[in-house]
LUMPA-597916 format. One record per residue (C-alpha): residue in one letter; y, x negated, z. Coordinates in steps of 0.001 Angstrom, whole numbers, plus 500000, padded with zeros to 6 digits. Last residue first. Example, Ala and Ser with C-alpha at 12.3 -4.5 7.8 and 13.67 -1.06 7.14 Angstrom:
REM LUMPA-597916
(node 'S' (498940 486330 507140));
(node 'A' (495500 487700 507800));
REM end
This chain:
REM LUMPA-597916
(node 'X' (735408 261201 798579));
(node 'X' (734089 264106 800670));
(node 'X' (736567 266908 801438));
(node 'X' (737569 267087 805091));
(node 'X' (740944 265472 804535));
(node 'X' (742460 263779 807550));
(node 'X' (744944 265686 809693));
(node 'X' (748706 265286 809078));
(node 'X' (750752 265532 812273));
(node 'X' (754455 266442 812621));
(node 'X' (754133 270134 813314));
(node 'X' (751139 269939 815629));
(node 'X' (748234 272338 815269));
(node 'X' (746162 270566 812599));
(node 'X' (746690 267242 814341));
(node 'X' (745146 268654 817512));
(node 'X' (742306 270191 815498));
(node 'X' (741410 266830 813963));
(node 'X' (741638 264956 817243));
(node 'X' (739363 267482 818922));
(node 'X' (736734 267371 816173));
(node 'X' (736457 263627 815752));
(node 'X' (735441 263242 812069));
(node 'X' (731783 262284 811523));
(node 'X' (731809 264092 808125));
(node 'X' (728993 266445 809163));
(node 'X' (730631 267197 812508));
(node 'X' (733967 267829 810843));
(node 'X' (732169 270133 808390));
(node 'X' (730688 272151 811268));
(node 'X' (734080 272479 812957));
(node 'X' (735890 273542 809785));
(node 'X' (733257 276122 808862));
(node 'X' (733051 277448 812452));
(node 'X' (736834 277800 812492));
(node 'X' (737097 279737 809230));
(node 'X' (734112 282064 809733));
(node 'X' (735043 282782 813358));
(node 'X' (738649 283549 812441));
(node 'X' (737524 285963 809719));
(node 'X' (735143 287726 812097));
(node 'X' (737883 287995 814745));
(node 'X' (740291 289479 812205));
(node 'X' (737649 291988 811124));
(node 'X' (737294 293112 814735));
(node 'X' (734744 293031 817546));
(node 'X' (732836 289917 816536));
(node 'X' (729282 288795 817321));
(node 'X' (727732 288312 820735));
(node 'X' (728148 285297 822980));
(node 'X' (724565 284301 823785));
(node 'X' (722483 285930 821049));
(node 'X' (724984 285900 818193));
(node 'X' (726045 282373 819112));
(node 'X' (722410 281244 819006));
(node 'X' (722003 282781 815549));
(node 'X' (725224 281124 814412));
(node 'X' (723978 277772 815703));
(node 'X' (720742 278317 813669));
(node 'X' (722479 278875 810344));
(node 'X' (723298 275209 809788));
(node 'X' (719687 274232 810365));
(node 'X' (718328 276987 808127));
(node 'X' (720813 276092 805380));
(node 'X' (719650 272473 805350));
(node 'X' (716019 273530 805669));
(node 'X' (716098 275303 802312));
(node 'X' (713199 273311 800933));
(node 'X' (712532 271137 797888));
(node 'X' (715694 269134 798398));
(node 'X' (717670 267892 795403));
(node 'X' (718845 264277 795664));
(node 'X' (717482 263356 792262));
(node 'X' (716754 266354 790056));
(node 'X' (713369 266183 788278));
(node 'X' (710850 266943 791003));
(node 'X' (713191 269378 792754));
(node 'X' (712862 271738 789775));
(node 'X' (709303 272528 790822));
(node 'X' (709592 276218 791767));
(node 'X' (712678 277460 789909));
(node 'X' (711291 278125 786419));
(node 'X' (708294 280037 787930));
(node 'X' (710339 282411 790078));
(node 'X' (708885 285645 788670));
(node 'X' (705503 284032 788046));
(node 'X' (705387 282862 791663));
(node 'X' (706241 286347 792892));
(node 'X' (703553 287881 790683));
(node 'X' (701030 285392 792098));
(node 'X' (702058 286412 795620));
(node 'X' (701553 290086 794822));
(node 'X' (698139 289442 793240));
(node 'X' (697010 287300 796169));
(node 'X' (697983 290084 798539));
(node 'X' (696175 292672 796395));
(node 'X' (692846 290738 796404));
(node 'X' (690736 291047 793233));
(node 'X' (693081 288890 791202));
(node 'X' (692380 288768 787463));
(node 'X' (693917 285970 785424));
(node 'X' (695723 287084 782271));
(node 'X' (699113 286617 783893));
(node 'X' (698396 282957 784687));
(node 'X' (699295 282044 788270));
(node 'X' (696770 279268 788831));
(node 'X' (696793 278092 785217));
(node 'X' (700556 277734 785126));
(node 'X' (700491 275808 788406));
(node 'X' (697890 273412 787038));
(node 'X' (699995 272806 783914));
(node 'X' (703122 272050 785961));
(node 'X' (701167 269701 788214));
(node 'X' (699822 267803 785194));
(node 'X' (703323 267554 783742));
(node 'X' (704585 266054 787003));
(node 'X' (701766 263500 787025));
(node 'X' (702514 262472 783436));
(node 'X' (706267 262280 784012));
(node 'X' (705764 260121 787116));
(node 'X' (703482 257742 785246));
(node 'X' (706040 257399 782457));
(node 'X' (708922 256885 784867));
(node 'X' (706981 254136 786716));
(node 'X' (706546 255097 790337));
(node 'X' (708179 253660 793469));
(node 'X' (711261 255911 793519));
(node 'X' (709078 258991 792764));
(node 'X' (706748 258582 795759));
(node 'X' (708553 261136 797908));
(node 'X' (708733 263621 795026));
(node 'X' (705039 263070 794267));
(node 'X' (704176 263865 797884));
(node 'X' (706153 267113 797668));
(node 'X' (704356 268017 794424));
(node 'X' (700986 267247 796017));
(node 'X' (701915 269578 798868));
(node 'X' (702768 272306 796383));
(node 'X' (699445 271880 794569));
(node 'X' (697371 271899 797769));
(node 'X' (699089 275088 798930));
(node 'X' (698482 276750 795550));
(node 'X' (694774 275914 795705));
(node 'X' (694415 276993 799329));
(node 'X' (696129 280333 798739));
(node 'X' (693915 281026 795700));
(node 'X' (690683 280089 797489));
(node 'X' (691192 282324 800519));
(node 'X' (690201 285538 798715));
(node 'X' (686802 283998 797955));
(node 'X' (685600 284378 801516));
(node 'X' (688075 285368 804190));
(node 'X' (691723 286328 804274));
(node 'X' (694228 286723 807099));
(node 'X' (694781 283069 807996));
(node 'X' (694998 281991 804347));
(node 'X' (697554 284689 803603));
(node 'X' (699698 283583 806549));
(node 'X' (699484 279936 805439));
(node 'X' (700489 280935 801918));
(node 'X' (703564 282666 803283));
(node 'X' (704497 279563 805264));
(node 'X' (703954 277363 802202));
(node 'X' (706207 279608 800115));
(node 'X' (708962 279495 802717));
(node 'X' (708753 275694 802812));
(node 'X' (708893 275486 799018));
(node 'X' (712355 277034 799044));
(node 'X' (713251 278254 795585));
(node 'X' (715377 275905 793499));
(node 'X' (717993 277366 791214));
(node 'X' (720032 276571 788091));
(node 'X' (722233 279536 787262));
(node 'X' (721880 281543 784050));
(node 'X' (720467 284654 785740));
(node 'X' (723062 284680 788524));
(node 'X' (724883 287825 787324));
(node 'X' (721444 289252 786489));
(node 'X' (720634 289324 790169));
(node 'X' (717870 287009 791368));
(node 'X' (719730 285543 794360));
(node 'X' (720157 289025 795849));
(node 'X' (716360 289491 795649));
(node 'X' (715596 287108 798519));
(node 'X' (713176 284396 797389));
(node 'X' (714618 281644 799585));
(node 'X' (717564 279514 798559));
(node 'X' (718681 276332 796815));
(node 'X' (721435 276871 794241));
(node 'X' (721665 274003 791756));
(node 'X' (725090 273033 790438));
(node 'X' (727358 274382 787681));
(node 'X' (728586 277566 789435));
(node 'X' (730106 279730 786719));
(node 'X' (730791 283015 788557));
(node 'X' (732272 281292 791587));
(node 'X' (730548 279702 794573));
(node 'X' (732081 281812 797355));
(node 'X' (732741 285124 795610));
(node 'X' (729667 284818 793386));
(node 'X' (727397 284403 796401));
(node 'X' (729050 287320 798190));
(node 'X' (728688 289462 795057));
(node 'X' (724924 288869 795114));
(node 'X' (724456 291493 797795));
(node 'X' (724021 291330 801550));
(node 'X' (726942 293522 802476));
(node 'X' (729717 293788 805085));
(node 'X' (730611 290148 804767));
(node 'X' (731008 287223 807150));
(node 'X' (731570 283807 805571));
(node 'X' (730491 280355 806597));
(node 'X' (731185 277161 804668));
(node 'X' (729509 273804 805263));
(node 'X' (730360 270538 803507));
(node 'X' (728856 267053 803193));
(node 'X' (725046 267312 803239));
(node 'X' (725006 270734 801631));
(node 'X' (726095 274153 802799));
(node 'X' (726695 277802 802051));
(node 'X' (726157 280041 805093));
(node 'X' (726280 283815 805145));
(node 'X' (726830 286106 808149));
(node 'X' (725929 289701 807406));
(node 'X' (727379 292972 808676));
(node 'X' (726332 296058 810623));
(node 'X' (729035 298143 812248));
(node 'X' (729495 298496 816016));
(node 'X' (732317 295974 816258));
(node 'X' (731705 293589 813425));
(node 'X' (728019 292818 813602));
(node 'X' (725761 290123 812159));
(node 'X' (722372 289772 810460));
(node 'X' (721454 286488 808857));
(node 'X' (722120 284716 805570));
(node 'X' (721031 281659 803604));
(node 'X' (722413 279296 800982));
(node 'X' (721899 275655 800098));
(node 'X' (724299 274132 797557));
(node 'X' (723631 271471 794931));
(node 'X' (725705 269280 792601));
(node 'X' (728945 270294 794271));
(node 'X' (732051 271485 792390));
(node 'X' (732007 275008 793808));
(node 'X' (731330 273585 797265));
(node 'X' (734481 271469 797132));
(node 'X' (736537 274509 796163));
(node 'X' (735141 276415 799149));
(node 'X' (736033 273501 801435));
(node 'X' (739623 273583 800170));
(node 'X' (739866 277289 800958));
(node 'X' (738753 276577 804512));
(node 'X' (741279 273744 804831));
(node 'X' (744075 276077 803715));
(node 'X' (742865 278596 806358));
(node 'X' (743110 276095 809221));
(node 'X' (746573 277152 810453));
(node 'X' (745588 280832 810403));
(node 'X' (742357 279948 812200));
(node 'X' (744375 278185 814901));
(node 'X' (746598 281239 815334));
(node 'X' (743605 283555 815699));
(node 'X' (741854 281096 817991));
(node 'X' (744891 281048 820307));
(node 'X' (744846 284839 820412));
(node 'X' (741226 284792 821537));
(node 'X' (741916 282101 824130));
(node 'X' (744756 284228 825513));
(node 'X' (742527 287311 825575));
(node 'X' (739977 285431 827655));
(node 'X' (742527 284486 830275));
(node 'X' (743725 280952 830989));
(node 'X' (743727 279052 834301));
(node 'X' (743555 275301 833749));
(node 'X' (741961 273427 836637));
(node 'X' (740272 270962 834299));
(node 'X' (736540 271245 834949));
(node 'X' (736309 274525 836853));
(node 'X' (739017 276361 834905));
(node 'X' (737905 274991 831559));
(node 'X' (734310 276007 832275));
(node 'X' (735128 279466 833638));
(node 'X' (737483 280425 830832));
(node 'X' (735081 279175 828152));
(node 'X' (732325 281168 829857));
(node 'X' (734370 284355 829525));
(node 'X' (735311 283558 825934));
(node 'X' (731616 283343 825100));
(node 'X' (729977 280020 824415));
(node 'X' (728313 279405 821037));
(node 'X' (728623 275645 820600));
(node 'X' (730437 275804 817256));
(node 'X' (732735 278817 817490));
(node 'X' (733371 279170 821226));
(node 'X' (732994 275651 822579));
(node 'X' (734838 274136 819622));
(node 'X' (737643 276689 819851));
(node 'X' (738049 276045 823586));
(node 'X' (738213 272291 823046));
(node 'X' (740824 272662 820302));
(node 'X' (742914 275001 822422));
(node 'X' (742793 272608 825380));
(node 'X' (743734 269699 823140));
(node 'X' (746586 271628 821495));
(node 'X' (748390 272550 824737));
(node 'X' (748568 275988 826306));
(node 'X' (752013 277566 826102));
(node 'X' (754838 278225 828587));
(node 'X' (758017 279294 826741));
(node 'X' (756930 282871 826179));
(node 'X' (759525 284305 828623));
(node 'X' (762188 282036 827127));
(node 'X' (760946 279874 824306));
(node 'X' (758319 279940 821557));
(node 'X' (758623 277346 818796));
(node 'X' (754952 276407 818968));
(node 'X' (752692 273394 818432));
(node 'X' (755147 270702 819485));
(node 'X' (754274 267077 818788));
(node 'X' (756804 266721 815974));
(node 'X' (759657 267866 818287));
(node 'X' (761774 270750 817080));
(node 'X' (765481 271245 816489));
(node 'X' (767182 274612 816089));
(node 'X' (769448 276143 813500));
(node 'X' (771758 279156 813766));
(node 'X' (773062 280521 810500));
(node 'X' (776264 280501 808501));
(node 'X' (775016 277757 806184));
(node 'X' (778431 276024 806275));
(node 'X' (779429 277004 809799));
(node 'X' (776129 275911 811214));
(node 'X' (775462 277405 814670));
(node 'X' (773587 275269 817130));
(node 'X' (770200 274733 818682));
(node 'X' (768639 272067 820860));
(node 'X' (765100 271300 821932));
(node 'X' (763760 270032 825235));
(node 'X' (759981 269711 825376));
(node 'X' (758449 269461 828831));
(node 'X' (754886 268136 828950));
(node 'X' (752485 269270 831679));
(node 'X' (749255 267295 831990));
(node 'X' (746443 269264 833606));
(node 'X' (744771 267521 836551));
(node 'X' (741307 266184 835969));
(node 'X' (739132 264786 838725));
(node 'X' (737493 261707 837275));
(node 'X' (734360 261966 835146));
(node 'X' (731679 259561 836293));
(node 'X' (730258 256161 835469));
(node 'X' (728274 254689 838360));
(node 'X' (727510 250982 838243));
(node 'X' (724721 249563 840373));
(node 'X' (724559 246027 841672));
(node 'X' (722048 244284 843879));
(node 'X' (722594 241402 846324));
(node 'X' (719750 239466 847879));
(node 'X' (718766 238478 851431));
(node 'X' (715968 235980 851962));
(node 'X' (715891 236672 855728));
(node 'X' (716602 239794 857796));
(node 'X' (716653 240098 861590));
(node 'X' (714749 242982 863186));
(node 'X' (716175 246424 863944));
(node 'X' (712835 248223 863563));
(node 'X' (713312 250609 860627));
(node 'X' (716897 249937 859504));
(node 'X' (716199 246184 859383));
(node 'X' (719400 244495 860404));
(node 'X' (722647 243358 858784));
(node 'X' (722694 245536 855606));
(node 'X' (726128 246189 854150));
(node 'X' (726743 249037 851618));
(node 'X' (729734 247913 849540));
(node 'X' (731995 250139 847447));
(node 'X' (733921 248701 844528));
(node 'X' (736660 250613 842726));
(node 'X' (738342 250634 839325));
(node 'X' (735732 248701 837363));
(node 'X' (736986 248259 833808));
(node 'X' (738290 244730 834422));
(node 'X' (734777 243618 835394));
(node 'X' (733335 244787 832031));
(node 'X' (730934 247662 832210));
(node 'X' (727167 247137 832480));
(node 'X' (725256 247861 829271));
(node 'X' (723525 251256 828968));
(node 'X' (719956 250635 827933));
(node 'X' (718488 250656 824459));
(node 'X' (714764 250144 824023));
(node 'X' (714180 248691 820599));
(node 'X' (712992 250264 817385));
(node 'X' (709426 251019 816394));
(node 'X' (706879 248769 818069));
(node 'X' (705011 251666 819632));
(node 'X' (706140 254939 818114));
(node 'X' (709201 256706 819463));
(node 'X' (708940 259556 821897));
(node 'X' (706638 262542 822064));
(node 'X' (703091 262197 820697));
(node 'X' (702640 264217 817551));
(node 'X' (700314 267178 817704));
(node 'X' (696857 266935 816086));
(node 'X' (695366 270446 815865));
(node 'X' (698830 271989 815937));
(node 'X' (699127 275008 818150));
(node 'X' (699362 278466 816686));
(node 'X' (702080 281008 815969));
(node 'X' (704871 278485 816115));
(node 'X' (707820 278947 818427));
(node 'X' (711224 279647 816866));
(node 'X' (712197 282361 819350));
(node 'X' (711354 280000 822224));
(node 'X' (712295 282358 825041));
(node 'X' (713453 285958 824785));
(node 'X' (710480 287426 822955));
(node 'X' (711142 291074 822191));
(node 'X' (710738 290749 818420));
(node 'X' (707750 288427 818826));
(node 'X' (706033 290993 821027));
(node 'X' (706662 293779 818538));
(node 'X' (705479 291635 815663));
(node 'X' (702277 290693 817486));
(node 'X' (701609 294329 818367));
(node 'X' (702127 295321 814742));
(node 'X' (699697 292600 813613));
(node 'X' (697050 293769 816105));
(node 'X' (697519 297362 814979));
(node 'X' (697114 296195 811383));
(node 'X' (693791 294510 812176));
(node 'X' (692543 297516 814117));
(node 'X' (693538 299791 811227));
(node 'X' (691714 297521 808763));
(node 'X' (688535 297677 810855));
(node 'X' (688867 301448 811044));
(node 'X' (689355 301577 807279));
(node 'X' (686204 299542 806679));
(node 'X' (684155 301751 809022));
(node 'X' (685552 304893 807425));
(node 'X' (684596 303578 803984));
(node 'X' (681046 302880 805156));
(node 'X' (680842 306367 806669));
(node 'X' (682100 307879 803420));
(node 'X' (679504 305956 801387));
(node 'X' (676716 307119 803715));
(node 'X' (677982 310695 803545));
(node 'X' (678109 310575 799756));
(node 'X' (674518 309328 799651));
(node 'X' (673422 312064 802078));
(node 'X' (675239 314654 799983));
(node 'X' (673453 313509 796836));
(node 'X' (670057 313591 798562));
(node 'X' (670724 317082 799889));
(node 'X' (671713 318224 796401));
(node 'X' (668460 316819 794973));
(node 'X' (666446 318574 797665));
(node 'X' (668285 321822 796979));
(node 'X' (667448 321577 793309));
(node 'X' (663677 321743 794202));
(node 'X' (661545 319721 791842));
(node 'X' (658782 321856 790131));
(node 'X' (655694 322894 792171));
(node 'X' (652250 321926 790663));
(node 'X' (651478 319319 793270));
(node 'X' (651976 321853 795989));
(node 'X' (649390 324298 794530));
(node 'X' (650534 327714 793354));
(node 'X' (649636 331107 794865));
(node 'X' (649045 333935 792451));
(node 'X' (645527 334576 793741));
(node 'X' (645057 333410 797330));
(node 'X' (643230 330129 797485));
(node 'X' (639498 330102 797977));
(node 'X' (637293 329336 800979));
(node 'X' (639831 330606 803418));
(node 'X' (640641 329640 807000));
(node 'X' (640256 325860 807132));
(node 'X' (641269 325566 803506));
(node 'X' (644615 327188 804304));
(node 'X' (646361 329101 801561));
(node 'X' (649596 331133 801348));
(node 'X' (651703 329383 803991));
(node 'X' (655296 330473 803650));
(node 'X' (657859 327824 802712));
(node 'X' (659989 330082 800504));
(node 'X' (658686 328495 797315));
(node 'X' (655057 329123 798347));
(node 'X' (653023 326916 800614));
(node 'X' (649459 325591 800204));
(node 'X' (647607 323920 803059));
(node 'X' (644469 321842 802497));
(node 'X' (642097 320763 805254));
REM end
């Protein structure tokens, strides 16, 4: 049976009903292509492409929502703020390795150092009351802190009127830390002030906790405001040392720098650290610009500045400086890219990671290599890096393209650590020295006034440098406060 339809879809011929087709009717095979069918096909293709795009965008949205949730959780995390995102496949076993070092135990004190002996006799078995045989004697030494009673020192000074100078003069003892008399004649001693400053500015305790600890341990009742005022005076006395540390940094071969958020009252600020193996300087500024770097290190810093890729270190005022960008930050960024990408987009991150790790291994092996062999291997790494980040290379993935642009921007400062002896490839030195400030910010808060911020920068710099130079902190601060004492120099020889 044959059915013939016209252009409007009406049946005009049916072989089962008519022997001949209706005149004027056309056969199906003779009909020209319908434009509506072509338009329908185009719309169906566009719909399929749109649905595929929607599916990809939905997958990307889910991925970004997961990342946002992770960032929100990490921002609110109160414990282990420096925890890793994933566990190590082969974690190190805690403790020293077998055969490495010796077990050190606390030696027993000398007999003349024992102030008291307490004996616990044993005549009978405490369980059944039976007689004991083969008796032995055992010793245990307990080292404890004795009850502390504050030491009160009375200074007697004298004054008189000089007829020649026509003024009243007064004597002072070299161990005094203040000339106050009368109603202000009772002052807290230099050791207590030094201990309080160390707990506040290096260990991160608040003034309230400093009050409680010193009161409980030493029986010394001092208010929080008194400790704050004592820190202000101590910072004023230590300012010449702070300025000396800045001069030492300006003459150093390398300086690590980093910054973190801070507050002065309710206003935002930034705490900067400039450090190396011998000296550490903190400063608190209202901004995060390059002017802070120039203010501390000077406009003509001759050493190598080690930092992350923050844009303040790339200002044109620092264009002629020697720099080393932190390889650790780059490896972390590459690890994030490698975790997020699949397929061919992973290859670039893996290649750059392998190259940077080979550069770190070459740096460690440099003392054992012939200079010619080292130069050849270093040149090969430089050439490989140039090929990986070549401007003419096409990157299909936008993240890989952005990271390649960053590497090209900092290309002169990526492998400088290979050629400068004693130069670290990472900015871990600044990260370590910045971590106490982060803990202080979390546990004790920041500063309420500009004077408090300045005192914190000065005292924390002096305390951290004392720790680096193995100088007893309390003794140093005591000598800094007394009139007749000369503290040791903090500058390295």
